[in-house]
N, CA, C and O atoms as a MOPAC input file, in Angstrom:
PM7 MOZYME 1SCF
protein

 N   -106.10200 1  -291.31100 1    51.98100 1
 C   -106.59200 1  -290.08900 1    51.61100 1
 C   -108.09500 1  -290.24600 1    51.05500 1
 O   -108.61300 1  -291.25600 1    50.58000 1
 N   -108.64900 1  -288.97400 1    51.24600 1
 C   -110.25300 1  -289.13800 1    51.11800 1
 C   -110.89000 1  -289.00800 1    49.82900 1
 O   -112.07100 1  -289.23400 1    49.56600 1
 N   -110.00800 1  -288.63200 1    49.08500 1
 C   -110.15900 1  -288.83600 1    47.54700 1
 C   -109.64100 1  -289.80300 1    46.72200 1
 O   -109.36000 1  -289.64900 1    45.53300 1
 N   -109.50000 1  -290.95400 1    47.47300 1
 C   -108.96200 1  -292.28600 1    46.71400 1
 C   -109.98000 1  -292.50200 1    45.70000 1
 O   -109.71900 1  -292.74900 1    44.52300 1
 N   -111.10200 1  -292.40500 1    46.16900 1
 C   -112.40500 1  -292.89100 1    45.28900 1
 C   -112.45700 1  -292.21700 1    43.89400 1
 O   -112.65700 1  -292.83700 1    42.85000 1
 N   -112.31100 1  -291.25500 1    43.96100 1
 C   -111.94500 1  -290.48300 1    42.55600 1
 C   -111.23800 1  -290.83500 1    41.56400 1
 O   -111.60400 1  -290.76100 1    40.39100 1
 N   -110.14500 1  -291.25700 1    41.96800 1
 C   -108.96900 1  -291.63800 1    41.03500 1
 C   -109.56100 1  -293.37500 1    40.65400 1
 O   -109.26000 1  -293.96900 1    39.61800 1
 N   -110.19000 1  -293.78300 1    41.44700 1
 C   -110.48700 1  -295.48600 1    41.35200 1
 C   -111.67700 1  -295.00900 1    40.00700 1
 O   -111.63300 1  -295.48100 1    38.87100 1
 N   -112.54600 1  -294.12400 1    40.42400 1
 C   -113.24600 1  -293.96800 1    39.17500 1
 C   -113.09500 1  -293.82200 1    38.04100 1
 O   -113.63400 1  -294.42700 1    37.11500 1
 N   -112.13900 1  -292.77900 1    38.01300 1
 C   -111.23500 1  -292.21800 1    36.48900 1
 C   -110.59100 1  -293.11400 1    36.00800 1
 O   -110.54600 1  -293.15200 1    34.77900 1
 N   -109.88500 1  -294.12300 1    36.76500 1
 C   -109.25500 1  -295.33400 1    36.14300 1
 C   -110.17200 1  -296.28600 1    35.69200 1
 O   -109.91700 1  -296.88800 1    34.64900 1
 N   -111.17900 1  -296.51300 1    36.30000 1
 C   -112.44600 1  -297.01000 1    35.89000 1
 C   -112.71200 1  -296.85400 1    33.92900 1
 O   -112.71800 1  -297.61000 1    32.95700 1
 N   -112.91000 1  -295.28800 1    34.23400 1
 C   -113.58800 1  -294.85900 1    33.04000 1
 C   -112.17000 1  -294.97600 1    31.81100 1
 O   -112.30500 1  -295.06600 1    30.59100 1
 N   -111.08600 1  -294.94600 1    32.45000 1
 C   -110.15400 1  -294.80500 1    31.25500 1
 C   -110.05100 1  -296.28300 1    30.92700 1
 O   -109.89700 1  -296.50100 1    29.72500 1
 N   -110.09700 1  -297.28600 1    31.66700 1
 C   -109.79900 1  -298.57400 1    31.07100 1
 C   -111.16300 1  -299.16200 1    30.15800 1
 O   -111.06400 1  -300.02200 1    29.28300 1
 N   -112.61800 1  -298.40100 1    30.62900 1
 C   -113.43600 1  -298.53100 1    29.86400 1
 C   -113.31000 1  -297.89800 1    28.38400 1
 O   -113.67900 1  -298.39000 1    27.31800 1
 N   -112.85200 1  -297.00100 1    28.56600 1
 C   -112.71700 1  -296.09800 1    27.14700 1
 C   -111.60200 1  -296.82000 1    26.51700 1
 O   -111.61100 1  -296.79500 1    25.28700 1
 N   -110.61300 1  -297.47600 1    27.10600 1
 C   -109.52900 1  -298.21500 1    26.25300 1
 C   -109.99600 1  -299.44500 1    25.51100 1
 O   -109.66800 1  -299.81100 1    24.38200 1
 N   -110.83600 1  -300.01800 1    26.37600 1
 C   -111.11500 1  -301.34500 1    26.00000 1
 C   -112.41400 1  -301.28200 1    24.82600 1
 O   -112.57200 1  -302.30300 1    24.15600 1
 N   -113.08700 1  -300.42400 1    24.64100 1
 C   -114.09200 1  -300.00900 1    23.64100 1
 C   -113.87000 1  -299.31800 1    22.83900 1
 O   -114.75500 1  -298.90700 1    22.08700 1
 N   -112.78900 1  -299.01500 1    22.75100 1
 C   -112.00300 1  -298.02700 1    21.21200 1
 C   -112.81200 1  -296.92900 1    21.43300 1
 O   -113.82300 1  -296.81400 1    20.74000 1
 N   -112.48800 1  -295.89700 1    22.48100 1
 C   -113.21900 1  -294.79800 1    22.55600 1
 C   -112.04600 1  -293.82900 1    22.70200 1
 O   -111.89400 1  -293.34300 1    23.82300 1
 N   -111.16500 1  -293.46500 1    21.70100 1
 C   -109.70100 1  -292.66300 1    21.96600 1
 C   -109.93500 1  -291.33600 1    22.42800 1
 O   -108.97300 1  -290.73900 1    22.91200 1
 N   -111.23600 1  -290.66700 1    22.35400 1
 C   -111.40400 1  -289.33600 1    22.46500 1
 C   -111.62500 1  -289.11300 1    24.28400 1
 O   -111.16600 1  -288.34500 1    25.12900 1
 N   -112.48400 1  -290.13100 1    24.27000 1
 C   -112.85700 1  -290.23400 1    25.72100 1
 C   -111.66000 1  -290.67900 1    26.52500 1
 O   -111.66000 1  -290.09900 1    27.61100 1
 N   -110.89200 1  -291.30000 1    26.41400 1
 C   -109.57800 1  -292.08200 1    27.09100 1
 C   -108.70200 1  -290.63000 1    27.17800 1
 O   -108.37100 1  -290.29500 1    28.31600 1
 N   -108.33900 1  -289.82200 1    26.15300 1
 C   -107.94300 1  -288.70700 1    26.32700 1
 C   -108.25900 1  -287.63500 1    27.19700 1
 O   -107.50500 1  -286.88500 1    27.81800 1
 N   -109.75600 1  -287.69500 1    27.13000 1
 C   -110.33400 1  -286.26100 1    28.21200 1
 C   -110.15700 1  -287.30900 1    29.36600 1
 O   -109.61100 1  -286.62300 1    30.23100 1
 N   -110.29200 1  -288.50500 1    29.85900 1
 C   -110.15100 1  -288.72500 1    31.12100 1
 C   -108.70900 1  -288.90600 1    31.38100 1
 O   -108.43300 1  -288.76200 1    32.57200 1
 N   -107.57100 1  -289.21700 1    30.50600 1
 C   -106.45200 1  -288.77900 1    30.96400 1
 C   -106.06100 1  -287.46500 1    31.56700 1
 O   -105.44100 1  -287.21500 1    32.60100 1
 N   -106.49600 1  -286.82200 1    30.80800 1
 C   -106.15400 1  -285.36400 1    31.17000 1
 C   -107.17400 1  -284.89900 1    32.75800 1
 O   -106.79200 1  -284.26700 1    33.74300 1
 N   -108.22800 1  -285.37100 1    32.53000 1
 C   -108.52900 1  -285.22100 1    34.13400 1
 C   -107.86500 1  -286.06500 1    35.15300 1
 O   -107.51100 1  -285.53700 1    36.20700 1
 N   -107.70200 1  -287.06600 1    34.98500 1
 C   -106.77500 1  -287.73200 1    36.02900 1
 C   -105.47100 1  -286.93400 1    36.01200 1
 O   -104.90700 1  -287.17000 1    37.08100 1
 N   -104.81300 1  -286.17300 1    35.34000 1
 C   -103.89000 1  -285.26400 1    35.54400 1
 C   -104.21000 1  -283.90700 1    36.33300 1
 O   -103.55300 1  -283.31800 1    37.19200 1
 N   -105.17900 1  -283.67700 1    35.87300 1
 C   -105.82600 1  -282.15500 1    36.74900 1
 C   -106.18600 1  -282.53900 1    38.03700 1
 O   -105.74600 1  -281.93300 1    39.01500 1
 N   -107.16200 1  -283.76200 1    38.16300 1
 C   -107.52800 1  -284.28700 1    39.48000 1
 C   -106.18800 1  -284.37800 1    40.89000 1
 O   -106.25700 1  -284.10200 1    42.08700 1
 N   -104.99300 1  -284.92400 1    39.97200 1
 C   -103.91100 1  -285.09900 1    40.82800 1
 C   -103.41200 1  -283.96200 1    41.33900 1
 O   -103.34400 1  -283.86100 1    42.56400 1
 N   -102.94300 1  -282.82600 1    40.44100 1
 C   -102.63600 1  -281.44000 1    40.78600 1
 C   -103.47900 1  -281.05700 1    41.55500 1
 O   -102.89100 1  -280.69400 1    42.57400 1
 N   -104.93800 1  -280.87800 1    41.69300 1
 C   -105.62800 1  -280.19600 1    42.42000 1
 C   -105.93500 1  -280.69500 1    43.50600 1
 O   -105.99700 1  -279.88700 1    44.43200 1
 N   -106.19900 1  -281.95500 1    43.78700 1
 C   -106.46200 1  -282.47400 1    44.98600 1
 C   -104.86600 1  -282.49700 1    45.86300 1
 O   -104.90300 1  -282.47200 1    47.09300 1
 N   -103.89200 1  -282.53100 1    45.34500 1
 C   -103.05800 1  -282.58000 1    45.70100 1
 C   -102.77000 1  -280.74400 1    46.77600 1
 O   -102.35500 1  -280.51000 1    47.91100 1
 N   -103.18100 1  -280.00600 1    45.81900 1
 C   -102.85400 1  -278.73900 1    46.42400 1
 C   -104.07600 1  -278.55700 1    47.60600 1
 O   -103.81500 1  -277.98100 1    48.66200 1
 N   -104.96400 1  -278.91500 1    47.42200 1
 C   -106.39100 1  -278.95200 1    48.13000 1
 C   -106.39800 1  -279.86000 1    49.45300 1
 O   -107.15200 1  -279.65600 1    50.40400 1
 N   -105.33700 1  -281.01500 1    49.37000 1
 C   -105.31100 1  -282.00800 1    50.65200 1
 C   -103.63200 1  -282.12100 1    50.63600 1
 O   -103.08600 1  -283.07900 1    50.08800 1
 N   -103.10800 1  -281.38500 1    51.08500 1
 C   -101.34100 1  -281.47900 1    51.65000 1
 C   -101.22800 1  -282.67600 1    52.34000 1
 O   -102.20200 1  -283.11000 1    52.95500 1
 N   -100.17900 1  -283.26200 1    52.32100 1
 C    -99.77800 1  -284.35300 1    52.96500 1
 C    -99.97200 1  -284.05700 1    54.32700 1
 O    -99.78400 1  -282.89800 1    54.69700 1
 N   -100.37800 1  -285.06800 1    55.26700 1
 C   -100.31400 1  -284.84700 1    56.53400 1
 C    -99.25300 1  -284.94100 1    57.55000 1
 O    -98.55500 1  -285.95100 1    57.63800 1
 N    -99.11900 1  -283.98400 1    58.27100 1
 C    -98.05200 1  -284.16300 1    59.20400 1
 C    -98.28600 1  -285.00200 1    60.38100 1
 O    -99.43900 1  -285.11600 1    60.79800 1
 N    -97.47800 1  -285.50200 1    60.86300 1
 C    -97.86000 1  -286.61400 1    62.21700 1
 C    -97.89900 1  -285.75100 1    63.44400 1
 O    -97.17600 1  -284.75500 1    63.48500 1
 N    -98.58500 1  -286.01600 1    64.31600 1
 C    -99.06700 1  -285.18600 1    65.49500 1
 C    -98.07800 1  -285.50500 1    66.55800 1
 O    -97.47500 1  -286.56600 1    66.71900 1
 N    -98.02900 1  -284.70800 1    67.06700 1
 C    -96.80300 1  -284.30100 1    68.02900 1
 C    -96.20300 1  -285.89600 1    68.89600 1
 O    -95.09200 1  -286.35300 1    69.16300 1
 N    -97.72300 1  -286.37800 1    69.12600 1
 C    -97.66600 1  -287.38600 1    70.03200 1
 C    -97.30300 1  -288.65700 1    68.73800 1
 O    -96.90900 1  -289.73200 1    69.18900 1
 N    -97.39000 1  -288.57900 1    67.68800 1
 C    -96.84800 1  -289.59800 1    66.70000 1
 C    -95.36400 1  -289.35600 1    66.47800 1
 O    -94.92500 1  -290.29500 1    65.81300 1
 N    -94.62700 1  -288.66800 1    66.70400 1
 C    -93.41000 1  -288.18000 1    66.64700 1
 C    -92.39100 1  -288.90200 1    68.04400 1
 O    -92.54400 1  -288.83500 1    69.26400 1
 N    -91.64000 1  -289.38800 1    67.42800 1
 C    -90.33800 1  -289.83800 1    68.39700 1
 C    -89.12300 1  -288.62500 1    69.15900 1
 O    -88.51300 1  -287.72200 1    68.58700 1
 N    -89.09400 1  -288.91100 1    70.19400 1
 C    -88.40800 1  -287.45200 1    71.04300 1
 C    -86.67600 1  -288.32100 1    71.05000 1
 O    -85.70300 1  -287.75500 1    71.54800 1

């Protein structure tokens, strides 16, 4: 998926917030992760295999 880097960055931010006792930031990042998952799933639906990739 071309959006993997977004999730990597958000997970890094969440880890940072938790390690540094920043609960409000952690909460916002958790909500942002959830929103990103939903929104990106809508914008980037699962790829269907091309006809040449399917078995006959």
